[in-house]
Biopython code that builds the backbone (N, CA, C, O; Angstrom):
import numpy as np
from Bio.PDB.StructureBuilder import StructureBuilder

atoms = [
    (1, "MET", "N", (0.737, -1.184, 0.029)),
    (1, "MET", "CA", (-0.019, -0.021, -0.111)),
    (1, "MET", "C", (0.772, 1.211, -0.022)),
    (1, "MET", "O", (1.612, 1.316, 0.872)),
    (2, "GLU", "N", (0.591, 2.082, -0.809)),
    (2, "GLU", "CA", (1.388, 3.490, -0.811)),
    (2, "GLU", "C", (1.239, 4.290, 0.299)),
    (2, "GLU", "O", (0.097, 4.432, 0.735)),
    (3, "GLU", "N", (2.211, 4.873, 0.877)),
    (3, "GLU", "CA", (2.031, 5.784, 2.063)),
    (3, "GLU", "C", (1.793, 7.146, 1.435)),
    (3, "GLU", "O", (2.406, 7.586, 0.463)),
    (4, "LEU", "N", (0.826, 7.762, 2.110)),
    (4, "LEU", "CA", (0.426, 9.249, 1.815)),
    (4, "LEU", "C", (1.041, 10.088, 2.531)),
    (4, "LEU", "O", (1.276, 9.888, 3.722)),
    (5, "ASP", "N", (1.420, 11.259, 1.822)),
    (5, "ASP", "CA", (2.054, 12.425, 2.412)),
    (5, "ASP", "C", (0.979, 13.189, 2.878)),
    (5, "ASP", "O", (0.088, 13.531, 2.100)),
    (6, "PRO", "N", (0.962, 13.520, 4.163)),
    (6, "PRO", "CA", (-0.176, 14.393, 4.713)),
    (6, "PRO", "C", (-0.209, 15.893, 4.173)),
    (6, "PRO", "O", (-1.213, 16.600, 4.245)),
    (7, "PHE", "N", (0.962, 16.281, 3.644)),
    (7, "PHE", "CA", (1.224, 17.661, 3.397)),
    (7, "PHE", "C", (0.969, 17.872, 1.762)),
    (7, "PHE", "O", (0.900, 18.989, 1.249)),
    (8, "ASP", "N", (0.845, 16.650, 1.044)),
    (8, "ASP", "CA", (0.694, 16.826, -0.503)),
    (8, "ASP", "C", (-0.931, 16.809, -0.630)),
    (8, "ASP", "O", (-1.615, 15.860, -0.247)),
    (9, "LEU", "N", (-1.367, 17.807, -1.130)),
    (9, "LEU", "CA", (-2.885, 17.866, -1.334)),
    (9, "LEU", "C", (-3.234, 17.392, -2.578)),
    (9, "LEU", "O", (-4.396, 17.081, -2.840)),
    (10, "GLY", "N", (-2.226, 17.302, -3.458)),
    (10, "GLY", "CA", (-2.554, 16.768, -4.951)),
    (10, "GLY", "C", (-3.295, 17.687, -5.793)),
    (10, "GLY", "O", (-3.781, 18.718, -5.329)),
    (11, "PRO", "N", (-3.405, 17.348, -7.048)),
    (11, "PRO", "CA", (-4.215, 17.922, -7.882)),
    (11, "PRO", "C", (-5.803, 17.885, -7.541)),
    (11, "PRO", "O", (-6.396, 18.959, -7.637)),
    (12, "PRO", "N", (-6.463, 16.855, -7.191)),
    (12, "PRO", "CA", (-7.938, 16.837, -6.835)),
    (12, "PRO", "C", (-8.186, 17.964, -5.829)),
    (12, "PRO", "O", (-9.058, 18.806, -6.046)),
    (13, "MET", "N", (-7.422, 17.987, -4.726)),
    (13, "MET", "CA", (-7.550, 18.968, -3.597)),
    (13, "MET", "C", (-7.407, 20.324, -4.241)),
    (13, "MET", "O", (-8.325, 21.132, -4.102)),
    (14, "THR", "N", (-6.386, 20.625, -4.900)),
    (14, "THR", "CA", (-6.257, 21.801, -5.491)),
    (14, "THR", "C", (-7.364, 22.421, -6.316)),
    (14, "THR", "O", (-7.777, 23.568, -6.144)),
    (15, "GLU", "N", (-7.828, 21.542, -7.258)),
    (15, "GLU", "CA", (-8.987, 21.874, -8.124)),
    (15, "GLU", "C", (-10.313, 22.350, -7.242)),
    (15, "GLU", "O", (-10.985, 23.349, -7.497)),
    (16, "GLU", "N", (-10.555, 21.382, -6.105)),
    (16, "GLU", "CA", (-11.631, 21.557, -5.377)),
    (16, "GLU", "C", (-11.504, 22.928, -4.602)),
    (16, "GLU", "O", (-12.421, 23.746, -4.535)),
    (17, "ARG", "N", (-10.250, 23.083, -4.019)),
    (17, "ARG", "CA", (-10.067, 24.384, -3.423)),
    (17, "ARG", "C", (-10.474, 25.585, -4.372)),
    (17, "ARG", "O", (-11.175, 26.524, -3.995)),
    (18, "TRP", "N", (-9.932, 25.440, -5.701)),
    (18, "TRP", "CA", (-10.161, 26.640, -6.678)),
    (18, "TRP", "C", (-11.563, 26.836, -6.777)),
    (18, "TRP", "O", (-12.020, 27.978, -6.808)),
    (19, "GLU", "N", (-12.387, 25.699, -6.837)),
    (19, "GLU", "CA", (-13.815, 25.737, -7.139)),
    (19, "GLU", "C", (-14.438, 26.344, -6.071)),
    (19, "GLU", "O", (-15.361, 27.133, -6.274)),
    (20, "ILE", "N", (-14.039, 26.071, -4.912)),
    (20, "ILE", "CA", (-14.657, 26.706, -3.592)),
    (20, "ILE", "C", (-14.384, 28.216, -3.567)),
    (20, "ILE", "O", (-15.227, 29.097, -3.401)),
    (21, "GLN", "N", (-13.078, 28.365, -3.758)),
    (21, "GLN", "CA", (-12.791, 29.801, -3.759)),
    (21, "GLN", "C", (-13.443, 30.566, -4.725)),
    (21, "GLN", "O", (-13.865, 31.676, -4.399)),
    (22, "GLY", "N", (-13.615, 30.091, -6.035)),
    (22, "GLY", "CA", (-14.387, 30.809, -7.043)),
    (22, "GLY", "C", (-15.736, 31.031, -6.733)),
    (22, "GLY", "O", (-16.367, 31.823, -7.433)),
    (23, "ARG", "N", (-16.322, 30.412, -5.720)),
    (23, "ARG", "CA", (-17.843, 30.721, -5.410)),
    (23, "ARG", "C", (-17.968, 31.604, -4.317)),
    (23, "ARG", "O", (-19.050, 31.872, -3.794)),
    (24, "LEU", "N", (-16.799, 32.095, -3.937)),
    (24, "LEU", "CA", (-16.736, 33.072, -2.604)),
    (24, "LEU", "C", (-17.048, 34.502, -3.238)),
    (24, "LEU", "O", (-16.691, 34.805, -4.376)),
    (25, "SER", "N", (-17.677, 35.260, -2.472)),
    (25, "SER", "CA", (-18.104, 36.688, -2.893)),
    (25, "SER", "C", (-16.614, 37.436, -2.788)),
    (25, "SER", "O", (-15.622, 36.901, -2.292)),
    (26, "PRO", "N", (-16.652, 38.681, -3.312)),
    (26, "PRO", "CA", (-15.427, 39.441, -3.105)),
    (26, "PRO", "C", (-15.115, 39.763, -1.671)),
    (26, "PRO", "O", (-13.943, 39.811, -1.296)),
    (27, "SER", "N", (-16.230, 40.010, -0.768)),
    (27, "SER", "CA", (-15.837, 40.192, 0.606)),
    (27, "SER", "C", (-15.384, 38.975, 1.134)),
    (27, "SER", "O", (-14.334, 39.071, 1.770)),
    (28, "GLU", "N", (-15.898, 37.815, 1.047)),
    (28, "GLU", "CA", (-15.384, 36.546, 1.421)),
    (28, "GLU", "C", (-14.140, 36.292, 1.129)),
    (28, "GLU", "O", (-13.439, 35.863, 2.046)),
    (29, "LYS", "N", (-13.542, 36.484, -0.197)),
    (29, "LYS", "CA", (-12.149, 36.268, -0.712)),
    (29, "LYS", "C", (-11.281, 37.194, 0.086)),
    (29, "LYS", "O", (-10.224, 36.760, 0.544)),
    (30, "GLY", "N", (-11.650, 38.450, 0.291)),
    (30, "GLY", "CA", (-10.827, 39.369, 1.028)),
    (30, "GLY", "C", (-10.739, 38.999, 2.357)),
    (30, "GLY", "O", (-9.650, 39.181, 2.902)),
    (31, "GLU", "N", (-11.794, 38.443, 3.106)),
    (31, "GLU", "CA", (-11.585, 37.991, 4.410)),
    (31, "GLU", "C", (-10.738, 36.790, 4.458)),
    (31, "GLU", "O", (-9.962, 36.720, 5.411)),
    (32, "LEU", "N", (-10.748, 35.776, 3.551)),
    (32, "LEU", "CA", (-9.905, 34.549, 3.423)),
    (32, "LEU", "C", (-8.479, 35.057, 3.284)),
    (32, "LEU", "O", (-7.568, 34.602, 3.975)),
    (33, "CYS", "N", (-8.283, 36.145, 2.244)),
    (33, "CYS", "CA", (-6.824, 36.633, 2.104)),
    (33, "CYS", "C", (-6.290, 37.197, 3.543)),
    (33, "CYS", "O", (-5.123, 36.970, 3.861)),
    (34, "CYS", "N", (-7.071, 37.863, 4.327)),
    (34, "CYS", "CA", (-6.723, 38.492, 5.585)),
    (34, "CYS", "C", (-6.343, 37.339, 6.518)),
    (34, "CYS", "O", (-5.317, 37.453, 7.187)),
    (35, "GLN", "N", (-7.081, 36.256, 6.609)),
    (35, "GLN", "CA", (-6.893, 35.056, 7.368)),
    (35, "GLN", "C", (-5.689, 34.391, 6.936)),
    (35, "GLN", "O", (-4.913, 34.143, 7.859)),
    (36, "LEU", "N", (-5.314, 34.026, 5.758)),
    (36, "LEU", "CA", (-4.262, 33.431, 5.286)),
    (36, "LEU", "C", (-2.901, 34.340, 5.655)),
    (36, "LEU", "O", (-1.864, 33.812, 6.055)),
    (37, "THR", "N", (-3.044, 35.652, 5.479)),
    (37, "THR", "CA", (-1.929, 36.429, 5.635)),
    (37, "THR", "C", (-1.615, 36.426, 7.181)),
    (37, "THR", "O", (-0.431, 36.373, 7.516)),
    (38, "GLU", "N", (-2.515, 36.476, 8.062)),
    (38, "GLU", "CA", (-2.454, 36.347, 9.550)),
    (38, "GLU", "C", (-1.779, 35.003, 9.986)),
    (38, "GLU", "O", (-0.925, 34.958, 10.872)),
    (39, "ILE", "N", (-2.230, 33.911, 9.292)),
    (39, "ILE", "CA", (-1.555, 32.635, 9.575)),
    (39, "ILE", "C", (-0.124, 32.600, 9.141)),
    (39, "ILE", "O", (0.697, 31.997, 9.831)),
    (40, "ALA", "N", (0.239, 33.238, 7.987)),
    (40, "ALA", "CA", (1.638, 33.200, 7.490)),
    (40, "ALA", "C", (2.397, 34.014, 8.419)),
    (40, "ALA", "O", (3.534, 33.649, 8.719)),
    (41, "ARG", "N", (1.902, 35.082, 8.912)),
    (41, "ARG", "CA", (2.799, 36.037, 9.745)),
    (41, "ARG", "C", (2.965, 35.240, 11.108)),
    (41, "ARG", "O", (4.099, 35.063, 11.552)),
    (42, "THR", "N", (1.889, 34.772, 11.755)),
    (42, "THR", "CA", (2.109, 34.132, 12.938)),
    (42, "THR", "C", (3.120, 32.860, 12.897)),
    (42, "THR", "O", (3.984, 32.683, 13.756)),
    (43, "THR", "N", (2.907, 32.013, 11.810)),
    (43, "THR", "CA", (3.739, 30.956, 11.648)),
    (43, "THR", "C", (5.252, 31.380, 11.539)),
    (43, "THR", "O", (6.147, 30.857, 12.203)),
    (44, "LEU", "N", (5.431, 32.387, 10.624)),
    (44, "LEU", "CA", (6.902, 33.018, 10.630)),
    (44, "LEU", "C", (7.411, 33.411, 11.973)),
    (44, "LEU", "O", (8.490, 33.011, 12.409)),
    (45, "GLU", "N", (6.562, 34.245, 12.651)),
    (45, "GLU", "CA", (6.968, 34.592, 14.112)),
    (45, "GLU", "C", (7.384, 33.440, 14.980)),
    (45, "GLU", "O", (8.394, 33.476, 15.683)),
    (46, "ALA", "N", (6.564, 32.412, 14.905)),
    (46, "ALA", "CA", (6.815, 31.263, 15.637)),
    (46, "ALA", "C", (8.184, 30.613, 15.321)),
    (46, "ALA", "O", (9.000, 30.305, 16.190)),
    (47, "LEU", "N", (8.354, 30.434, 13.987)),
    (47, "LEU", "CA", (9.716, 30.036, 13.466)),
    (47, "LEU", "C", (10.822, 31.000, 13.945)),
    (47, "LEU", "O", (11.819, 30.472, 14.438)),
    (48, "ILE", "N", (10.787, 32.047, 13.881)),
    (48, "ILE", "CA", (11.858, 32.969, 14.353)),
    (48, "ILE", "C", (11.965, 32.844, 15.811)),
    (48, "ILE", "O", (13.117, 32.777, 16.241)),
    (49, "ARG", "N", (10.936, 32.795, 16.725)),
    (49, "ARG", "CA", (11.160, 32.519, 18.080)),
    (49, "ARG", "C", (11.778, 31.092, 18.348)),
    (49, "ARG", "O", (12.552, 30.944, 19.293)),
    (50, "TYR", "N", (11.463, 30.110, 17.573)),
    (50, "TYR", "CA", (12.133, 28.865, 17.772)),
    (50, "TYR", "C", (13.461, 28.927, 17.428)),
    (50, "TYR", "O", (14.253, 28.347, 18.172)),
    (51, "ARG", "N", (13.916, 29.563, 16.364)),
    (51, "ARG", "CA", (15.463, 29.679, 15.953)),
    (51, "ARG", "C", (16.090, 30.649, 16.878)),
    (51, "ARG", "O", (17.306, 30.528, 17.026)),
    (52, "HIS", "N", (15.516, 31.538, 17.493)),
    (52, "HIS", "CA", (16.124, 32.764, 18.134)),
    (52, "HIS", "C", (15.375, 32.819, 19.505)),
    (52, "HIS", "O", (14.686, 33.838, 19.568)),
    (53, "PRO", "N", (15.306, 32.130, 20.489)),
    (53, "PRO", "CA", (14.531, 32.309, 21.600)),
    (53, "PRO", "C", (15.087, 33.436, 22.329)),
    (53, "PRO", "O", (14.317, 33.905, 23.168)),
    (54, "GLU", "N", (16.290, 34.024, 22.222)),
    (54, "GLU", "CA", (16.707, 35.113, 22.832)),
    (54, "GLU", "C", (16.182, 36.562, 22.355)),
    (54, "GLU", "O", (16.415, 37.637, 22.908)),
    (55, "TYR", "N", (15.468, 36.345, 21.272)),
    (55, "TYR", "CA", (15.028, 37.618, 20.560)),
    (55, "TYR", "C", (13.768, 38.276, 21.485)),
    (55, "TYR", "O", (12.866, 37.579, 21.951)),
    (56, "THR", "N", (13.852, 39.527, 21.642)),
    (56, "THR", "CA", (12.786, 40.268, 22.166)),
    (56, "THR", "C", (11.562, 40.293, 21.193)),
    (56, "THR", "O", (11.707, 39.839, 20.058)),
    (57, "GLU", "N", (10.435, 40.776, 21.571)),
    (57, "GLU", "CA", (9.136, 40.792, 20.720)),
    (57, "GLU", "C", (9.464, 41.776, 19.578)),
    (57, "GLU", "O", (9.066, 41.576, 18.431)),
    (58, "GLU", "N", (10.192, 42.829, 19.925)),
    (58, "GLU", "CA", (10.677, 43.842, 18.903)),
    (58, "GLU", "C", (11.557, 43.289, 17.871)),
    (58, "GLU", "O", (11.420, 43.607, 16.689)),
    (59, "GLN", "N", (12.514, 42.419, 18.303)),
    (59, "GLN", "CA", (13.488, 41.777, 17.446)),
    (59, "GLN", "C", (12.710, 40.723, 16.553)),
    (59, "GLN", "O", (13.022, 40.522, 15.380)),
    (60, "VAL", "N", (11.803, 40.149, 17.115)),
    (60, "VAL", "CA", (11.004, 39.022, 16.387)),
    (60, "VAL", "C", (10.322, 39.962, 15.261)),
    (60, "VAL", "O", (10.422, 39.575, 14.097)),
    (61, "ALA", "N", (9.678, 41.093, 15.508)),
    (61, "ALA", "CA", (8.869, 41.833, 14.401)),
    (61, "ALA", "C", (9.934, 42.488, 13.333)),
    (61, "ALA", "O", (9.657, 42.642, 12.143)),
    (62, "LEU", "N", (11.160, 42.844, 13.910)),
    (62, "LEU", "CA", (12.000, 43.146, 13.000)),
    (62, "LEU", "C", (12.415, 41.997, 11.921)),
    (62, "LEU", "O", (12.273, 42.172, 10.711)),
    (63, "ALA", "N", (12.859, 40.990, 12.401)),
    (63, "ALA", "CA", (13.194, 39.830, 11.744)),
    (63, "ALA", "C", (12.080, 39.417, 10.877)),
    (63, "ALA", "O", (12.335, 39.046, 9.731)),
    (64, "ARG", "N", (10.796, 39.448, 11.336)),
    (64, "ARG", "CA", (9.756, 39.074, 10.380)),
    (64, "ARG", "C", (9.593, 40.016, 9.356)),
    (64, "ARG", "O", (9.352, 39.547, 8.243)),
    (65, "ASN", "N", (9.672, 41.334, 9.475)),
    (65, "ASN", "CA", (9.608, 42.220, 8.290)),
    (65, "ASN", "C", (10.633, 42.053, 7.344)),
    (65, "ASN", "O", (10.442, 42.071, 6.128)),
    (66, "ARG", "N", (11.912, 41.862, 7.992)),
    (66, "ARG", "CA", (13.067, 41.746, 7.001)),
    (66, "ARG", "C", (12.836, 40.587, 6.172)),
    (66, "ARG", "O", (13.107, 40.669, 4.974)),
    (67, "ARG", "N", (12.351, 39.471, 6.674)),
    (67, "ARG", "CA", (12.150, 38.229, 5.910)),
    (67, "ARG", "C", (11.087, 38.385, 4.949)),
    (67, "ARG", "O", (11.286, 38.037, 3.785)),
    (68, "LEU", "N", (9.933, 38.891, 5.322)),
    (68, "LEU", "CA", (8.740, 39.208, 4.377)),
    (68, "LEU", "C", (9.051, 40.100, 3.251)),
    (68, "LEU", "O", (8.668, 39.882, 2.102)),
    (69, "TRP", "N", (9.777, 41.142, 3.624)),
    (69, "TRP", "CA", (10.139, 42.115, 2.446)),
    (69, "TRP", "C", (11.104, 41.594, 1.575)),
    (69, "TRP", "O", (11.090, 41.855, 0.372)),
    (70, "ARG", "N", (12.049, 40.781, 2.173)),
    (70, "ARG", "CA", (13.176, 40.131, 1.185)),
    (70, "ARG", "C", (13.955, 41.287, 0.548)),
    (70, "ARG", "O", (14.563, 41.129, -0.511)),
    (71, "ASP", "N", (13.929, 42.369, 1.162)),
    (71, "ASP", "CA", (14.928, 43.421, 0.540)),
    (71, "ASP", "C", (15.353, 44.316, 1.644)),
    (71, "ASP", "O", (14.617, 45.120, 2.215)),
    (72, "ASP", "N", (16.762, 44.078, 1.922)),
    (72, "ASP", "CA", (17.389, 44.856, 2.933)),
    (72, "ASP", "C", (17.465, 46.431, 2.694)),
    (72, "ASP", "O", (17.473, 47.251, 3.612)),
    (73, "GLN", "N", (17.516, 46.732, 1.378)),
    (73, "GLN", "CA", (17.555, 48.087, 1.173)),
    (73, "GLN", "C", (16.189, 48.832, 1.625)),
    (73, "GLN", "O", (16.229, 49.964, 2.107)),
    (74, "LEU", "N", (14.948, 48.105, 1.434)),
    (74, "LEU", "CA", (13.629, 48.654, 1.779)),
    (74, "LEU", "C", (13.787, 48.671, 3.310)),
    (74, "LEU", "O", (13.626, 49.707, 3.956)),
    (75, "PHE", "N", (14.098, 47.523, 3.854)),
    (75, "PHE", "CA", (14.270, 47.407, 5.381)),
    (75, "PHE", "C", (15.037, 48.593, 6.044)),
    (75, "PHE", "O", (14.642, 49.210, 7.033)),
    (76, "ARG", "N", (16.111, 48.807, 5.403)),
    (76, "ARG", "CA", (16.956, 50.012, 5.817)),
    (76, "ARG", "C", (16.306, 51.499, 5.671)),
    (76, "ARG", "O", (16.580, 52.420, 6.440)),
    (77, "GLN", "N", (15.519, 51.589, 4.711)),
    (77, "GLN", "CA", (14.810, 52.723, 4.552)),
    (77, "GLN", "C", (13.636, 53.005, 5.596)),
    (77, "GLN", "O", (13.352, 54.141, 5.975)),
    (78, "VAL", "N", (13.004, 51.881, 6.008)),
    (78, "VAL", "CA", (12.047, 51.953, 6.905)),
    (78, "VAL", "C", (12.616, 51.888, 8.504)),
    (78, "VAL", "O", (12.110, 52.549, 9.410)),
    (79, "TYR", "N", (13.606, 51.091, 8.654)),
    (79, "TYR", "CA", (14.348, 50.916, 9.888)),
    (79, "TYR", "C", (15.861, 51.278, 9.753)),
    (79, "TYR", "O", (16.749, 50.437, 9.891)),
    (80, "PRO", "N", (16.075, 52.530, 9.487)),
    (80, "PRO", "CA", (17.549, 52.861, 9.221)),
    (80, "PRO", "C", (18.508, 52.555, 10.394)),
    (80, "PRO", "O", (19.697, 52.420, 10.105)),
    (81, "ASN", "N", (18.111, 52.425, 11.740)),
    (81, "ASN", "CA", (18.955, 52.113, 12.714)),
    (81, "ASN", "C", (18.835, 50.631, 13.313)),
    (81, "ASN", "O", (19.499, 50.214, 14.262)),
    (82, "ALA", "N", (17.895, 49.922, 12.612)),
    (82, "ALA", "CA", (17.767, 48.672, 13.185)),
    (82, "ALA", "C", (18.735, 47.752, 12.622)),
    (82, "ALA", "O", (19.109, 47.806, 11.450)),
    (83, "PRO", "N", (19.199, 46.771, 13.616)),
    (83, "PRO", "CA", (20.122, 45.550, 13.284)),
    (83, "PRO", "C", (19.608, 44.708, 12.088)),
    (83, "PRO", "O", (18.391, 44.533, 12.040)),
    (84, "LEU", "N", (20.322, 44.203, 11.187)),
    (84, "LEU", "CA", (19.932, 43.222, 10.315)),
    (84, "LEU", "C", (20.086, 41.901, 11.072)),
    (84, "LEU", "O", (21.160, 41.299, 11.089)),
    (85, "LEU", "N", (18.979, 41.460, 11.702)),
    (85, "LEU", "CA", (19.026, 40.426, 12.484)),
    (85, "LEU", "C", (18.742, 39.075, 11.582)),
    (85, "LEU", "O", (17.893, 39.070, 10.691)),
    (86, "PRO", "N", (19.539, 37.947, 11.914)),
    (86, "PRO", "CA", (19.209, 36.646, 11.253)),
    (86, "PRO", "C", (17.685, 36.274, 11.461)),
    (86, "PRO", "O", (17.025, 36.520, 12.471)),
    (87, "VAL", "N", (17.280, 35.674, 10.388)),
    (87, "VAL", "CA", (15.844, 35.159, 10.623)),
    (87, "VAL", "C", (15.782, 33.564, 10.884)),
    (87, "VAL", "O", (14.700, 33.013, 11.088)),
]
sb = StructureBuilder()
sb.init_structure("model")
sb.init_model(0)
sb.init_chain("A")
sb.init_seg("    ")
for serial, (resi, resn, name, xyz) in enumerate(atoms, 1):
    if name == "N":
        sb.init_residue(resn, " ", resi, " ")
    sb.init_atom(name, np.array(xyz, "f"), 0.0, 1.0, " ", f" {name:<3s}", serial, name[0])
structure = sb.get_structure()
């Protein structure tokens, strides 16, 4: 018997997800987008805390923004005096 990967949703699940999302109203799509963004943000923060338990909440936020923006030049424009913390 083939072992299933719980993280592989495969084409049928992807197609079903697109069908369901296609039936959502614009308002529902916006809400879904906000929810997924929040999940991604909190997941990234948890990963940063796991890798760097010594970071303060401010350092976690700085590391998160640096990672999300993927652009140190932009990060420097917004936070000119902040350290470039490892993520």
